[in-house]
PDB file of N, CA, C and O in Angstrom, chain B, residues numbered from 101:
ATOM      1  N   MET B 101      26.548 -16.153  26.649  1.00  0.00           N
ATOM      2  CA  MET B 101      25.130 -16.104  26.347  1.00  0.00           C
ATOM      3  C   MET B 101      24.927 -15.250  25.092  1.00  0.00           C
ATOM      4  O   MET B 101      25.577 -14.221  24.912  1.00  0.00           O
ATOM      5  N   LYS B 102      24.015 -15.699  24.234  1.00  0.00           N
ATOM      6  CA  LYS B 102      23.737 -14.990  22.992  1.00  0.00           C
ATOM      7  C   LYS B 102      22.946 -13.722  23.273  1.00  0.00           C
ATOM      8  O   LYS B 102      21.989 -13.725  24.047  1.00  0.00           O
ATOM      9  N   LYS B 103      23.366 -12.634  22.625  1.00  0.00           N
ATOM     10  CA  LYS B 103      22.681 -11.358  22.800  1.00  0.00           C
ATOM     11  C   LYS B 103      21.377 -11.368  22.004  1.00  0.00           C
ATOM     12  O   LYS B 103      21.364 -11.781  20.844  1.00  0.00           O
ATOM     13  N   ARG B 104      20.296 -10.923  22.609  1.00  0.00           N
ATOM     14  CA  ARG B 104      18.992 -10.888  21.950  1.00  0.00           C
ATOM     15  C   ARG B 104      18.779  -9.541  21.275  1.00  0.00           C
ATOM     16  O   ARG B 104      19.183  -8.498  21.787  1.00  0.00           O
ATOM     17  N   THR B 105      18.135  -9.589  20.114  1.00  0.00           N
ATOM     18  CA  THR B 105      17.811  -8.390  19.356  1.00  0.00           C
ATOM     19  C   THR B 105      16.310  -8.365  19.112  1.00  0.00           C
ATOM     20  O   THR B 105      15.698  -9.396  18.834  1.00  0.00           O
ATOM     21  N   ALA B 106      15.729  -7.188  19.217  1.00  0.00           N
ATOM     22  CA  ALA B 106      14.295  -7.068  18.944  1.00  0.00           C
ATOM     23  C   ALA B 106      14.015  -7.503  17.512  1.00  0.00           C
ATOM     24  O   ALA B 106      14.806  -7.228  16.611  1.00  0.00           O
ATOM     25  N   TYR B 107      12.902  -8.175  17.303  1.00  0.00           N
ATOM     26  CA  TYR B 107      12.545  -8.692  15.981  1.00  0.00           C
ATOM     27  C   TYR B 107      12.493  -7.571  14.943  1.00  0.00           C
ATOM     28  O   TYR B 107      12.957  -7.747  13.816  1.00  0.00           O
ATOM     29  N   GLU B 108      11.931  -6.421  15.319  1.00  0.00           N
ATOM     30  CA  GLU B 108      11.792  -5.309  14.387  1.00  0.00           C
ATOM     31  C   GLU B 108      13.152  -4.796  13.911  1.00  0.00           C
ATOM     32  O   GLU B 108      13.280  -4.375  12.761  1.00  0.00           O
ATOM     33  N   LYS B 109      14.174  -4.825  14.782  1.00  0.00           N
ATOM     34  CA  LYS B 109      15.506  -4.382  14.385  1.00  0.00           C
ATOM     35  C   LYS B 109      16.179  -5.403  13.480  1.00  0.00           C
ATOM     36  O   LYS B 109      16.870  -5.038  12.529  1.00  0.00           O
ATOM     37  N   ALA B 110      15.977  -6.665  13.775  1.00  0.00           N
ATOM     38  CA  ALA B 110      16.607  -7.730  12.992  1.00  0.00           C
ATOM     39  C   ALA B 110      15.931  -7.921  11.635  1.00  0.00           C
ATOM     40  O   ALA B 110      16.572  -8.330  10.667  1.00  0.00           O
ATOM     41  N   HIS B 111      14.628  -7.620  11.571  1.00  0.00           N
ATOM     42  CA  HIS B 111      13.855  -7.807  10.349  1.00  0.00           C
ATOM     43  C   HIS B 111      13.052  -6.543  10.050  1.00  0.00           C
ATOM     44  O   HIS B 111      11.837  -6.531  10.248  1.00  0.00           O
ATOM     45  N   PRO B 112      13.700  -5.487   9.581  1.00  0.00           N
ATOM     46  CA  PRO B 112      12.952  -4.255   9.310  1.00  0.00           C
ATOM     47  C   PRO B 112      11.934  -4.467   8.203  1.00  0.00           C
ATOM     48  O   PRO B 112      12.183  -5.195   7.242  1.00  0.00           O
ATOM     49  N   ARG B 113      10.800  -3.833   8.349  1.00  0.00           N
ATOM     50  CA  ARG B 113       9.724  -3.959   7.371  1.00  0.00           C
ATOM     51  C   ARG B 113      10.059  -3.116   6.144  1.00  0.00           C
ATOM     52  O   ARG B 113      10.460  -1.957   6.254  1.00  0.00           O
ATOM     53  N   ARG B 114       9.886  -3.724   4.977  1.00  0.00           N
ATOM     54  CA  ARG B 114      10.130  -2.992   3.744  1.00  0.00           C
ATOM     55  C   ARG B 114       8.894  -2.175   3.403  1.00  0.00           C
ATOM     56  O   ARG B 114       7.794  -2.713   3.275  1.00  0.00           O
ATOM     57  N   ILE B 115       9.086  -0.886   3.260  1.00  0.00           N
ATOM     58  CA  ILE B 115       7.999   0.006   2.877  1.00  0.00           C
ATOM     59  C   ILE B 115       8.228   0.435   1.438  1.00  0.00           C
ATOM     60  O   ILE B 115       9.281   0.975   1.101  1.00  0.00           O
ATOM     61  N   SER B 116       7.250   0.195   0.607  1.00  0.00           N
ATOM     62  CA  SER B 116       7.366   0.566  -0.790  1.00  0.00           C
ATOM     63  C   SER B 116       7.147   2.059  -0.943  1.00  0.00           C
ATOM     64  O   SER B 116       6.318   2.652  -0.253  1.00  0.00           O
ATOM     65  N   SER B 117       7.893   2.654  -1.848  1.00  0.00           N
ATOM     66  CA  SER B 117       7.703   4.067  -2.123  1.00  0.00           C
ATOM     67  C   SER B 117       6.679   4.285  -3.224  1.00  0.00           C
ATOM     68  O   SER B 117       6.427   5.421  -3.627  1.00  0.00           O
ATOM     69  N   ALA B 118       6.082   3.191  -3.715  1.00  0.00           N
ATOM     70  CA  ALA B 118       5.092   3.305  -4.784  1.00  0.00           C
ATOM     71  C   ALA B 118       3.839   4.005  -4.275  1.00  0.00           C
ATOM     72  O   ALA B 118       3.297   3.642  -3.230  1.00  0.00           O
ATOM     73  N   THR B 119       3.389   4.993  -5.005  1.00  0.00           N
ATOM     74  CA  THR B 119       2.164   5.700  -4.628  1.00  0.00           C
ATOM     75  C   THR B 119       1.067   5.502  -5.659  1.00  0.00           C
ATOM     76  O   THR B 119      -0.043   6.003  -5.486  1.00  0.00           O
ATOM     77  N   THR B 120       1.368   4.770  -6.739  1.00  0.00           N
ATOM     78  CA  THR B 120       0.348   4.414  -7.720  1.00  0.00           C
ATOM     79  C   THR B 120       0.512   2.941  -8.089  1.00  0.00           C
ATOM     80  O   THR B 120       1.612   2.392  -8.036  1.00  0.00           O
ATOM     81  N   THR B 121      -0.588   2.322  -8.458  1.00  0.00           N
ATOM     82  CA  THR B 121      -0.588   0.933  -8.913  1.00  0.00           C
ATOM     83  C   THR B 121      -1.827   0.726  -9.773  1.00  0.00           C
ATOM     84  O   THR B 121      -2.713   1.580  -9.795  1.00  0.00           O
ATOM     85  N   ARG B 122      -1.898  -0.389 -10.474  1.00  0.00           N
ATOM     86  CA  ARG B 122      -3.010  -0.644 -11.389  1.00  0.00           C
ATOM     87  C   ARG B 122      -3.858  -1.827 -10.912  1.00  0.00           C
ATOM     88  O   ARG B 122      -3.411  -2.649 -10.113  1.00  0.00           O
ATOM     89  N   THR B 123      -5.070  -1.890 -11.412  1.00  0.00           N
ATOM     90  CA  THR B 123      -5.968  -3.010 -11.137  1.00  0.00           C
ATOM     91  C   THR B 123      -5.265  -4.317 -11.494  1.00  0.00           C
ATOM     92  O   THR B 123      -4.637  -4.429 -12.546  1.00  0.00           O
ATOM     93  N   GLY B 124      -5.379  -5.307 -10.598  1.00  0.00           N
ATOM     94  CA  GLY B 124      -4.791  -6.623 -10.832  1.00  0.00           C
ATOM     95  C   GLY B 124      -3.383  -6.787 -10.293  1.00  0.00           C
ATOM     96  O   GLY B 124      -2.890  -7.911 -10.200  1.00  0.00           O
ATOM     97  N   GLU B 125      -2.715  -5.679  -9.930  1.00  0.00           N
ATOM     98  CA  GLU B 125      -1.379  -5.771  -9.338  1.00  0.00           C
ATOM     99  C   GLU B 125      -1.525  -5.953  -7.830  1.00  0.00           C
ATOM    100  O   GLU B 125      -2.577  -5.662  -7.260  1.00  0.00           O
ATOM    101  N   HIS B 126      -0.464  -6.435  -7.193  1.00  0.00           N
ATOM    102  CA  HIS B 126      -0.481  -6.576  -5.738  1.00  0.00           C
ATOM    103  C   HIS B 126      -0.297  -5.213  -5.091  1.00  0.00           C
ATOM    104  O   HIS B 126       0.509  -4.401  -5.545  1.00  0.00           O
ATOM    105  N   CYS B 127      -1.048  -4.972  -4.034  1.00  0.00           N
ATOM    106  CA  CYS B 127      -0.972  -3.699  -3.311  1.00  0.00           C
ATOM    107  C   CYS B 127       0.391  -3.595  -2.630  1.00  0.00           C
ATOM    108  O   CYS B 127       0.771  -4.509  -1.898  1.00  0.00           O
ATOM    109  N   PRO B 128       1.144  -2.504  -2.846  1.00  0.00           N
ATOM    110  CA  PRO B 128       2.474  -2.382  -2.271  1.00  0.00           C
ATOM    111  C   PRO B 128       2.498  -2.014  -0.784  1.00  0.00           C
ATOM    112  O   PRO B 128       3.496  -2.264  -0.109  1.00  0.00           O
ATOM    113  N   THR B 129       1.415  -1.423  -0.264  1.00  0.00           N
ATOM    114  CA  THR B 129       1.384  -1.037   1.154  1.00  0.00           C
ATOM    115  C   THR B 129      -0.058  -0.857   1.629  1.00  0.00           C
ATOM    116  O   THR B 129      -0.936  -0.519   0.836  1.00  0.00           O
ATOM    117  N   ASN B 130      -0.302  -1.085   2.928  1.00  0.00           N
ATOM    118  CA  ASN B 130      -1.622  -0.863   3.515  1.00  0.00           C
ATOM    119  C   ASN B 130      -1.990   0.600   3.388  1.00  0.00           C
ATOM    120  O   ASN B 130      -1.131   1.468   3.548  1.00  0.00           O
ATOM    121  N   GLY B 131      -3.240   0.889   3.105  1.00  0.00           N
ATOM    122  CA  GLY B 131      -3.650   2.286   3.078  1.00  0.00           C
ATOM    123  C   GLY B 131      -4.938   2.521   2.326  1.00  0.00           C
ATOM    124  O   GLY B 131      -5.566   1.595   1.813  1.00  0.00           O
ATOM    125  N   TRP B 132      -5.316   3.788   2.275  1.00  0.00           N
ATOM    126  CA  TRP B 132      -6.502   4.214   1.553  1.00  0.00           C
ATOM    127  C   TRP B 132      -6.084   4.571   0.130  1.00  0.00           C
ATOM    128  O   TRP B 132      -5.246   5.447  -0.082  1.00  0.00           O
ATOM    129  N   TRP B 133      -6.676   3.884  -0.835  1.00  0.00           N
ATOM    130  CA  TRP B 133      -6.376   4.053  -2.249  1.00  0.00           C
ATOM    131  C   TRP B 133      -7.624   4.564  -2.954  1.00  0.00           C
ATOM    132  O   TRP B 133      -8.738   4.155  -2.629  1.00  0.00           O
ATOM    133  N   ALA B 134      -7.435   5.464  -3.926  1.00  0.00           N
ATOM    134  CA  ALA B 134      -8.552   5.989  -4.714  1.00  0.00           C
ATOM    135  C   ALA B 134      -8.232   5.841  -6.195  1.00  0.00           C
ATOM    136  O   ALA B 134      -7.088   6.034  -6.605  1.00  0.00           O
ATOM    137  N   PRO B 135      -9.242   5.496  -7.003  1.00  0.00           N
ATOM    138  CA  PRO B 135      -9.000   5.434  -8.437  1.00  0.00           C
ATOM    139  C   PRO B 135      -8.820   6.845  -8.991  1.00  0.00           C
ATOM    140  O   PRO B 135      -9.439   7.791  -8.505  1.00  0.00           O
ATOM    141  N   THR B 136      -7.974   6.980 -10.005  1.00  0.00           N
ATOM    142  CA  THR B 136      -7.742   8.306 -10.586  1.00  0.00           C
ATOM    143  C   THR B 136      -8.999   8.843 -11.254  1.00  0.00           C
ATOM    144  O   THR B 136      -9.131  10.051 -11.450  1.00  0.00           O
ATOM    145  N   THR B 137      -9.922   7.954 -11.606  1.00  0.00           N
ATOM    146  CA  THR B 137     -11.171   8.368 -12.254  1.00  0.00           C
ATOM    147  C   THR B 137     -12.197   8.910 -11.269  1.00  0.00           C
ATOM    148  O   THR B 137     -13.124   9.614 -11.669  1.00  0.00           O
ATOM    149  N   ASP B 138     -12.041   8.587  -9.970  1.00  0.00           N
ATOM    150  CA  ASP B 138     -13.016   9.008  -8.951  1.00  0.00           C
ATOM    151  C   ASP B 138     -12.324   9.083  -7.596  1.00  0.00           C
ATOM    152  O   ASP B 138     -12.422   8.155  -6.793  1.00  0.00           O
ATOM    153  N   ALA B 139     -11.629  10.177  -7.342  1.00  0.00           N
ATOM    154  CA  ALA B 139     -10.869  10.335  -6.098  1.00  0.00           C
ATOM    155  C   ALA B 139     -11.766  10.417  -4.861  1.00  0.00           C
ATOM    156  O   ALA B 139     -11.272  10.318  -3.737  1.00  0.00           O
ATOM    157  N   LYS B 140     -13.065  10.594  -5.050  1.00  0.00           N
ATOM    158  CA  LYS B 140     -14.000  10.683  -3.917  1.00  0.00           C
ATOM    159  C   LYS B 140     -14.473   9.313  -3.463  1.00  0.00           C
ATOM    160  O   LYS B 140     -15.319   9.217  -2.574  1.00  0.00           O
ATOM    161  N   ASN B 141     -13.941   8.247  -4.060  1.00  0.00           N
ATOM    162  CA  ASN B 141     -14.374   6.889  -3.731  1.00  0.00           C
ATOM    163  C   ASN B 141     -13.182   6.043  -3.271  1.00  0.00           C
ATOM    164  O   ASN B 141     -12.858   5.048  -3.919  1.00  0.00           O
ATOM    165  N   PRO B 142     -12.512   6.423  -2.147  1.00  0.00           N
ATOM    166  CA  PRO B 142     -11.355   5.641  -1.699  1.00  0.00           C
ATOM    167  C   PRO B 142     -11.767   4.318  -1.066  1.00  0.00           C
ATOM    168  O   PRO B 142     -12.883   4.160  -0.572  1.00  0.00           O
ATOM    169  N   ARG B 143     -10.828   3.371  -1.096  1.00  0.00           N
ATOM    170  CA  ARG B 143     -11.032   2.057  -0.459  1.00  0.00           C
ATOM    171  C   ARG B 143      -9.771   1.720   0.322  1.00  0.00           C
ATOM    172  O   ARG B 143      -8.663   2.086  -0.069  1.00  0.00           O
ATOM    173  N   PHE B 144      -9.961   1.010   1.441  1.00  0.00           N
ATOM    174  CA  PHE B 144      -8.800   0.524   2.178  1.00  0.00           C
ATOM    175  C   PHE B 144      -8.373  -0.793   1.545  1.00  0.00           C
ATOM    176  O   PHE B 144      -9.179  -1.713   1.405  1.00  0.00           O
ATOM    177  N   VAL B 145      -7.102  -0.879   1.163  1.00  0.00           N
ATOM    178  CA  VAL B 145      -6.568  -2.098   0.551  1.00  0.00           C
ATOM    179  C   VAL B 145      -5.360  -2.537   1.369  1.00  0.00           C
ATOM    180  O   VAL B 145      -4.489  -1.724   1.681  1.00  0.00           O
ATOM    181  N   SER B 146      -5.307  -3.822   1.717  1.00  0.00           N
ATOM    182  CA  SER B 146      -4.216  -4.367   2.520  1.00  0.00           C
ATOM    183  C   SER B 146      -3.033  -4.756   1.641  1.00  0.00           C
ATOM    184  O   SER B 146      -3.204  -5.194   0.503  1.00  0.00           O
ATOM    185  N   GLU B 147      -1.837  -4.590   2.186  1.00  0.00           N
ATOM    186  CA  GLU B 147      -0.611  -4.934   1.480  1.00  0.00           C
ATOM    187  C   GLU B 147      -0.651  -6.384   1.010  1.00  0.00           C
ATOM    188  O   GLU B 147      -0.998  -7.281   1.778  1.00  0.00           O
ATOM    189  N   GLY B 148      -0.296  -6.611  -0.248  1.00  0.00           N
ATOM    190  CA  GLY B 148      -0.241  -7.953  -0.805  1.00  0.00           C
ATOM    191  C   GLY B 148      -1.517  -8.405  -1.487  1.00  0.00           C
ATOM    192  O   GLY B 148      -1.491  -9.354  -2.271  1.00  0.00           O
ATOM    193  N   SER B 149      -2.648  -7.739  -1.202  1.00  0.00           N
ATOM    194  CA  SER B 149      -3.890  -8.135  -1.866  1.00  0.00           C
ATOM    195  C   SER B 149      -3.944  -7.532  -3.273  1.00  0.00           C
ATOM    196  O   SER B 149      -3.215  -6.589  -3.582  1.00  0.00           O
ATOM    197  N   MET B 150      -4.797  -8.076  -4.101  1.00  0.00           N
ATOM    198  CA  MET B 150      -4.919  -7.600  -5.479  1.00  0.00           C
ATOM    199  C   MET B 150      -5.708  -6.291  -5.509  1.00  0.00           C
ATOM    200  O   MET B 150      -6.720  -6.140  -4.824  1.00  0.00           O
ATOM    201  N   MET B 151      -5.224  -5.360  -6.311  1.00  0.00           N
ATOM    202  CA  MET B 151      -5.932  -4.089  -6.450  1.00  0.00           C
ATOM    203  C   MET B 151      -7.225  -4.341  -7.234  1.00  0.00           C
ATOM    204  O   MET B 151      -7.210  -5.019  -8.262  1.00  0.00           O
ATOM    205  N   PRO B 152      -8.343  -3.792  -6.743  1.00  0.00           N
ATOM    206  CA  PRO B 152      -9.643  -4.068  -7.362  1.00  0.00           C
ATOM    207  C   PRO B 152      -9.872  -3.282  -8.656  1.00  0.00           C
ATOM    208  O   PRO B 152      -9.136  -2.352  -8.989  1.00  0.00           O
ATOM    209  N   SER B 153     -10.909  -3.691  -9.361  1.00  0.00           N
ATOM    210  CA  SER B 153     -11.333  -2.933 -10.541  1.00  0.00           C
ATOM    211  C   SER B 153     -12.324  -1.875 -10.071  1.00  0.00           C
ATOM    212  O   SER B 153     -12.807  -1.921  -8.940  1.00  0.00           O
ATOM    213  N   GLU B 154     -12.616  -0.936 -10.937  1.00  0.00           N
ATOM    214  CA  GLU B 154     -13.569   0.127 -10.609  1.00  0.00           C
ATOM    215  C   GLU B 154     -14.505   0.282 -11.800  1.00  0.00           C
ATOM    216  O   GLU B 154     -14.058   0.544 -12.916  1.00  0.00           O
ATOM    217  N   GLY B 155     -15.783   0.123 -11.567  1.00  0.00           N
ATOM    218  CA  GLY B 155     -16.753   0.248 -12.645  1.00  0.00           C
ATOM    219  C   GLY B 155     -16.611  -0.831 -13.705  1.00  0.00           C
ATOM    220  O   GLY B 155     -16.980  -0.624 -14.861  1.00  0.00           O
ATOM    221  N   GLY B 156     -16.079  -1.976 -13.317  1.00  0.00           N
ATOM    222  CA  GLY B 156     -15.922  -3.086 -14.239  1.00  0.00           C
ATOM    223  C   GLY B 156     -14.713  -3.002 -15.144  1.00  0.00           C
ATOM    224  O   GLY B 156     -14.554  -3.821 -16.049  1.00  0.00           O
ATOM    225  N   GLY B 157     -13.846  -2.005 -14.907  1.00  0.00           N
ATOM    226  CA  GLY B 157     -12.671  -1.857 -15.765  1.00  0.00           C
ATOM    227  C   GLY B 157     -11.395  -1.662 -14.976  1.00  0.00           C
ATOM    228  O   GLY B 157     -11.415  -1.496 -13.756  1.00  0.00           O
ATOM    229  N   SER B 158     -10.294  -1.684 -15.687  1.00  0.00           N
ATOM    230  CA  SER B 158      -8.981  -1.502 -15.092  1.00  0.00           C
ATOM    231  C   SER B 158      -8.705  -0.011 -14.896  1.00  0.00           C
ATOM    232  O   SER B 158      -8.938   0.796 -15.796  1.00  0.00           O
ATOM    233  N   VAL B 159      -8.209   0.345 -13.717  1.00  0.00           N
ATOM    234  CA  VAL B 159      -7.899   1.745 -13.419  1.00  0.00           C
ATOM    235  C   VAL B 159      -6.541   1.843 -12.724  1.00  0.00           C
ATOM    236  O   VAL B 159      -5.990   0.845 -12.259  1.00  0.00           O
ATOM    237  N   THR B 160      -6.023   3.052 -12.666  1.00  0.00           N
ATOM    238  CA  THR B 160      -4.830   3.340 -11.882  1.00  0.00           C
ATOM    239  C   THR B 160      -5.287   3.823 -10.518  1.00  0.00           C
ATOM    240  O   THR B 160      -6.186   4.658 -10.414  1.00  0.00           O
ATOM    241  N   TRP B 161      -4.658   3.288  -9.458  1.00  0.00           N
ATOM    242  CA  TRP B 161      -4.993   3.657  -8.084  1.00  0.00           C
ATOM    243  C   TRP B 161      -3.900   4.540  -7.512  1.00  0.00           C
ATOM    244  O   TRP B 161      -2.716   4.315  -7.761  1.00  0.00           O
ATOM    245  N   VAL B 162      -4.303   5.558  -6.735  1.00  0.00           N
ATOM    246  CA  VAL B 162      -3.380   6.495  -6.106  1.00  0.00           C
ATOM    247  C   VAL B 162      -3.496   6.329  -4.595  1.00  0.00           C
ATOM    248  O   VAL B 162      -4.599   6.280  -4.050  1.00  0.00           O
ATOM    249  N   LEU B 163      -2.346   6.245  -3.921  1.00  0.00           N
ATOM    250  CA  LEU B 163      -2.335   6.109  -2.465  1.00  0.00           C
ATOM    251  C   LEU B 163      -2.632   7.459  -1.823  1.00  0.00           C
ATOM    252  O   LEU B 163      -1.907   8.430  -2.037  1.00  0.00           O
ATOM    253  N   LEU B 164      -3.711   7.512  -1.029  1.00  0.00           N
ATOM    254  CA  LEU B 164      -4.080   8.745  -0.340  1.00  0.00           C
ATOM    255  C   LEU B 164      -3.448   8.833   1.038  1.00  0.00           C
ATOM    256  O   LEU B 164      -2.954   9.885   1.445  1.00  0.00           O
ATOM    257  N   ARG B 165      -3.470   7.691   1.765  1.00  0.00           N
ATOM    258  CA  ARG B 165      -2.905   7.666   3.116  1.00  0.00           C
ATOM    259  C   ARG B 165      -2.382   6.274   3.408  1.00  0.00           C
ATOM    260  O   ARG B 165      -3.107   5.286   3.290  1.00  0.00           O
ATOM    261  N   SER B 166      -1.107   6.205   3.792  1.00  0.00           N
ATOM    262  CA  SER B 166      -0.464   4.929   4.084  1.00  0.00           C
ATOM    263  C   SER B 166      -0.606   4.593   5.566  1.00  0.00           C
ATOM    264  O   SER B 166      -0.642   5.486   6.412  1.00  0.00           O
ATOM    265  N   PHE B 167      -0.685   3.309   5.868  1.00  0.00           N
ATOM    266  CA  PHE B 167      -0.713   2.854   7.249  1.00  0.00           C
ATOM    267  C   PHE B 167       0.467   1.948   7.526  1.00  0.00           C
ATOM    268  O   PHE B 167       0.350   0.985   8.285  1.00  0.00           O
ATOM    269  N   GLY B 168       1.632   2.254   6.902  1.00  0.00           N
ATOM    270  CA  GLY B 168       2.863   1.524   7.146  1.00  0.00           C
ATOM    271  C   GLY B 168       3.560   2.088   8.381  1.00  0.00           C
ATOM    272  O   GLY B 168       3.030   2.973   9.053  1.00  0.00           O
ATOM    273  N   ASP B 169       4.745   1.571   8.671  1.00  0.00           N
ATOM    274  CA  ASP B 169       5.501   2.040   9.821  1.00  0.00           C
ATOM    275  C   ASP B 169       6.139   3.406   9.589  1.00  0.00           C
ATOM    276  O   ASP B 169       6.423   4.131  10.542  1.00  0.00           O
ATOM    277  N   LEU B 170       6.364   3.758   8.322  1.00  0.00           N
ATOM    278  CA  LEU B 170       7.035   5.000   7.992  1.00  0.00           C
ATOM    279  C   LEU B 170       6.106   5.900   7.198  1.00  0.00           C
ATOM    280  O   LEU B 170       5.225   5.413   6.490  1.00  0.00           O
ATOM    281  N   PRO B 171       6.295   7.217   7.310  1.00  0.00           N
ATOM    282  CA  PRO B 171       5.457   8.121   6.510  1.00  0.00           C
ATOM    283  C   PRO B 171       5.797   8.011   5.029  1.00  0.00           C
ATOM    284  O   PRO B 171       6.875   7.538   4.669  1.00  0.00           O
ATOM    285  N   LEU B 172       4.894   8.439   4.187  1.00  0.00           N
ATOM    286  CA  LEU B 172       5.136   8.416   2.756  1.00  0.00           C
ATOM    287  C   LEU B 172       6.282   9.362   2.399  1.00  0.00           C
ATOM    288  O   LEU B 172       6.419  10.422   3.011  1.00  0.00           O
ATOM    289  N   PRO B 173       7.100   8.994   1.425  1.00  0.00           N
ATOM    290  CA  PRO B 173       8.152   9.912   0.985  1.00  0.00           C
ATOM    291  C   PRO B 173       7.543  11.094   0.262  1.00  0.00           C
ATOM    292  O   PRO B 173       6.526  10.965  -0.419  1.00  0.00           O
ATOM    293  N   LEU B 174       8.170  12.242   0.413  1.00  0.00           N
ATOM    294  CA  LEU B 174       7.667  13.444  -0.256  1.00  0.00           C
ATOM    295  C   LEU B 174       8.346  13.663  -1.567  1.00  0.00           C
ATOM    296  O   LEU B 174       8.044  14.632  -2.264  1.00  0.00           O
TER     297      LEU B 174
END
């Protein structure tokens, strides 16, 4: 009989170590992101979705809190 393995062990989730990204790029991980121009205005962005613009322009986004399986690297 074939031995069964949990799906999570056989297919570990890749967690990106990226903590910054730019408008128009794909979001590397689920979490709360804030533009560097206004850190008081965070947004939740889902992994794989396009990073939004802020104030009609392109900005750099900083990851404030990740909701991946692993904690952010220090």
